[in-house]
Wavefront OBJ file of the C-alpha trace (Angstrom):
o trace
v 0.000 0.000 0.000
v 1.228 3.483 -0.886
v -0.123 6.534 0.929
v 0.318 10.032 -0.531
v -0.418 13.123 1.521
v -2.323 15.275 -0.952
v -2.614 18.091 1.585
v -1.683 18.617 5.240
v -3.084 22.060 6.004
v -5.988 23.368 8.000
v -9.207 24.784 6.561
v -7.594 27.984 5.257
v -4.394 26.335 4.056
v -0.845 27.635 4.497
v 0.118 30.337 3.610
v -2.953 32.109 4.931
v -4.323 34.854 2.682
v -2.941 38.230 3.758
v -0.624 36.842 6.433
v 3.047 37.880 6.595
v 4.187 35.656 9.474
v 7.401 33.603 9.277
v 5.524 30.468 8.242
v 3.382 32.091 5.574
v 6.450 33.914 4.204
v 8.661 30.804 4.272
v 10.330 29.633 1.047
v 10.480 26.038 2.302
v 8.042 23.929 0.205
v 7.193 21.938 3.350
v 5.630 25.090 4.803
v 3.131 25.231 1.912
v 0.077 23.224 2.924
v -3.037 22.521 0.851
v -6.210 21.354 2.562
v -5.922 17.920 4.196
v -6.489 14.771 2.171
v -4.727 11.478 1.424
v -4.613 9.096 -1.529
v -4.242 5.360 -0.967
v -3.020 3.041 -3.703
v -3.292 -0.712 -3.176
v -2.185 -3.552 -5.422
v -5.094 -4.735 -7.559
v -5.247 -8.524 -7.406
v -8.193 -8.830 -9.783
v -7.747 -6.431 -12.722
v -10.082 -8.480 -14.925
v -12.948 -7.698 -12.538
v -12.391 -3.964 -13.020
v -12.364 -4.340 -16.783
v -15.615 -6.296 -16.783
v -17.227 -3.605 -14.619
v -17.040 -1.238 -17.567
v -13.748 0.606 -17.148
v -11.907 1.495 -20.324
v -8.516 0.660 -18.832
v -7.200 -1.968 -16.451
v -5.043 -0.721 -13.588
v -2.497 -2.575 -11.478
v -3.559 -0.474 -8.479
v -6.790 0.461 -6.790
v -6.899 4.185 -6.024
v -8.868 5.622 -3.107
v -9.012 9.238 -1.944
v -10.119 10.343 1.503
v -11.857 13.751 1.198
v -11.971 16.181 -1.734
v -11.105 19.589 -0.347
v -10.945 22.917 -2.206
v -7.506 22.005 -3.594
v -8.581 18.644 -5.048
v -7.976 19.640 -8.684
v -4.498 20.967 -7.923
v -3.653 17.851 -5.911
v -4.764 15.498 -8.689
v -2.711 17.397 -11.274
v 0.357 17.498 -9.046
v 0.266 13.732 -8.467
v -0.703 12.989 -12.103
v -3.703 10.913 -11.010
v -5.567 9.323 -13.946
v -8.175 7.201 -12.148
v -10.064 6.989 -8.855
v -11.913 3.877 -7.735
v -13.740 5.515 -4.812
v -13.812 8.567 -2.560
v -14.325 8.178 1.180
v -15.509 11.125 3.261
v -14.700 11.895 6.881
v -17.408 14.600 7.194
v -19.054 17.374 5.194
v -17.137 20.520 6.208
v -16.176 22.629 3.170
v -12.431 22.059 3.540
v -13.110 18.334 3.071
v -15.731 18.332 0.297
v -15.442 21.575 -1.717
v -13.539 19.973 -4.616
v -16.251 17.423 -5.402
v -17.187 19.089 -8.697
v -13.741 18.303 -10.129
v -14.395 14.563 -10.179
v -16.071 15.307 -13.540
v -12.669 14.782 -15.155
v -12.633 11.191 -13.915
v -16.228 10.659 -15.092
v -15.099 11.665 -18.583
v -11.798 9.739 -18.674
v -13.074 6.570 -16.978
v -16.531 6.727 -18.586
v -18.231 5.837 -15.307
v -19.704 7.373 -12.201
v -17.656 7.557 -9.013
v -18.692 5.895 -5.760
v -18.755 8.192 -2.712
v -18.660 6.478 0.679
v -20.171 8.582 3.481
v -22.566 8.506 6.395
v -26.152 9.582 5.803
v -25.538 12.893 7.576
v -22.438 13.585 5.489
v -24.366 12.724 2.329
v -27.055 15.227 3.292
v -24.437 17.892 3.934
v -22.905 17.277 0.508
v -26.332 17.417 -1.149
v -27.016 20.734 0.557
v -23.775 22.182 -0.809
v -23.956 20.646 -4.295
v -27.668 20.573 -5.016
v -27.160 20.856 -8.793
v -25.414 17.464 -8.834
v -28.493 15.763 -7.422
v -31.305 17.608 -9.199
v -33.780 15.407 -11.047
v -33.169 17.462 -14.200
v -29.394 17.700 -14.298
v -27.400 20.221 -16.261
v -25.117 18.519 -18.854
v -21.627 17.791 -17.547
v -22.411 17.717 -13.846
v -20.537 15.113 -11.779
v -21.837 11.560 -11.892
v -21.723 9.982 -8.434
v -23.184 7.077 -6.488
v -23.571 7.444 -2.735
v -22.664 4.378 -0.669
v -23.863 4.648 2.907
v -21.417 3.715 5.652
v -21.887 3.303 9.396
v -19.530 2.709 12.271
v -18.614 -0.781 11.163
v -16.094 -2.217 8.730
v -17.014 -2.038 5.047
v -15.245 -3.201 1.887
v -14.420 -1.560 -1.423
v -13.094 -3.947 -4.080
v -12.354 -6.426 -1.247
v -10.292 -3.835 0.651
v -11.477 -3.434 4.263
v -12.031 0.056 5.701
v -12.712 0.318 9.431
v -14.281 3.618 10.537
v -12.940 5.239 13.703
v -15.575 7.477 15.281
v -14.103 10.678 16.719
v -15.535 13.951 18.001
v -14.901 17.273 16.240
v -16.317 19.383 19.061
v -20.021 18.389 18.820
v -19.762 16.717 15.428
v -19.264 13.019 14.698
v -16.409 12.543 12.233
v -14.919 9.340 10.844
v -11.279 8.452 10.745
v -10.391 5.244 8.927
v -8.082 2.269 9.380
v -6.960 0.437 6.242
v -4.629 -2.450 7.026
v -1.882 -1.064 9.263
v -2.630 2.563 8.374
v -4.932 4.742 10.504
v -5.969 8.234 9.410
v -7.668 10.730 11.729
v -8.350 14.366 10.998
v -10.617 17.017 12.564
v -10.747 15.471 16.022
v -10.423 16.638 19.596
v -11.700 13.506 21.352
v -11.498 9.743 20.773
v -13.256 7.320 23.120
v -11.424 4.396 24.678
v -13.522 1.990 22.607
v -12.563 3.683 19.346
v -8.892 3.883 20.360
v -8.829 0.078 20.366
v -9.309 0.161 16.581
v -6.067 2.123 16.212
v -3.843 -0.095 18.357
v -1.325 -2.085 16.325
v -1.234 0.363 13.426
v 2.144 0.726 11.808
v 1.316 4.292 10.759
v -1.031 6.700 12.529
v -1.930 10.074 11.016
v -3.344 12.509 13.554
v -4.433 16.139 13.403
v -2.397 18.720 15.360
v -3.705 22.174 14.558
v -1.585 24.497 16.695
v -0.047 24.880 20.153
v -2.882 26.929 21.672
v -6.108 25.311 22.875
v -8.767 24.884 20.201
v -12.424 23.865 20.704
v -12.555 21.242 17.943
v -9.004 20.086 17.152
v -6.203 18.398 19.033
v -3.407 20.778 19.918
v 0.224 19.921 19.219
v 0.789 18.674 22.770
v -2.499 16.760 22.881
v -1.664 14.970 19.628
v 1.797 14.017 20.880
v 0.365 12.719 24.163
v -2.241 10.638 22.315
v 0.326 9.293 19.852
v 2.528 8.172 22.716
v -0.452 6.542 24.421
v -1.464 4.616 21.288
v 2.129 3.425 20.705
v 1.928 3.105 16.936
v 5.261 2.552 15.212
v 5.237 6.012 13.618
v 2.803 8.915 13.894
v 2.527 11.721 11.324
v 0.855 14.980 12.304
v -1.439 16.676 9.803
v -4.180 19.355 9.478
v -1.581 21.922 10.506
v -2.062 25.699 10.702
v 0.504 28.442 10.257
v 0.318 28.973 14.020
v 2.196 25.745 14.715
v 5.504 27.089 13.424
v 8.080 26.407 10.734
v 8.188 22.801 9.555
v 11.937 22.443 10.130
v 11.867 23.826 13.672
v 8.795 21.833 14.739
v 10.166 18.634 13.218
v 13.403 18.980 15.188
v 11.454 19.237 18.462
v 9.447 16.026 17.993
v 10.064 12.619 19.613
v 11.839 10.143 17.365
v 8.742 8.229 16.254
v 6.534 11.290 15.635
v 6.906 13.335 12.462
v 5.284 16.259 10.717
v 3.582 15.260 7.490
v 3.990 17.539 4.474
v 2.268 17.845 1.115
v 3.475 15.226 -1.349
v 4.940 12.931 1.328
v 4.676 9.285 0.272
v 4.692 6.268 2.582
v 4.986 2.600 1.629
v 3.418 0.054 3.969
l 1 2 3 4 5 6 7 8 9 10 11 12 13 14 15 16 17 18 19 20 21 22 23 24 25 26 27 28 29 30 31 32 33 34 35 36 37 38 39 40 41 42 43 44 45 46 47 48 49 50 51 52 53 54 55 56 57 58 59 60 61 62 63 64 65 66 67 68 69 70 71 72 73 74 75 76 77 78 79 80 81 82 83 84 85 86 87 88 89 90 91 92 93 94 95 96 97 98 99 100 101 102 103 104 105 106 107 108 109 110 111 112 113 114 115 116 117 118 119 120 121 122 123 124 125 126 127 128 129 130 131 132 133 134 135 136 137 138 139 140 141 142 143 144 145 146 147 148 149 150 151 152 153 154 155 156 157 158 159 160 161 162 163 164 165 166 167 168 169 170 171 172 173 174 175 176 177 178 179 180 181 182 183 184 185 186 187 188 189 190 191 192 193 194 195 196 197 198 199 200 201 202 203 204 205 206 207 208 209 210 211 212 213 214 215 216 217 218 219 220 221 222 223 224 225 226 227 228 229 230 231 232 233 234 235 236 237 238 239 240 241 242 243 244 245 246 247 248 249 250 251 252 253 254 255 256 257 258 259 260 261 262 263 264 265 266 267 268 269 270
């Protein structure tokens, strides 16, 4: 499995519009953060099945994206992505769904609709924001999607198991996901003991760490480090980072050995 960090920034991205702080003015590419999202590529053991399903090409890898934020188009172009097998949503906040319209390119190139995996409440939030996609009389060229409803139990896409991890984003229920030995959690400030059990044994944990100061709906830097140490995953990468956290190089040097800062374009092989 290969994991690519498409974006590692908070809802406004880094640099922040109009800001002249050290981070926003930095020339280090690792201080440039698009909105948070990851792409997961997994070896396809049954390419014939994909071909028979109506795809025009057969791929050696299955490609899944978690969340389509406002920078989705830019992220897809940067990584030269030519196909997506499914999109999985954590929740319906704009910084996680705003790029949905740009899946049209994959509708055209793959000649098929795209499956969107989301809870019923997240589906409703997406419908509220993108009503034109779901109108009975659709305008030509609108995205073609199929909603697949998920709950807090393991589900499969092309025989790949995804285990939701229910977390709290202040008052809001948000899903993280575990795929194999990879666990991905963003937009959280609380995880119950029961849900933490799903994370134990992960080789890689990705966890949000917004800033150093207290925040009502996100883990702070110190809270994320404390939780990472409690969960004892082999390596933890911090994501959903704001300009308030500090320069990538300086923050990275202050971290424990098995905790790292993620950055846009970072690729992991599991």
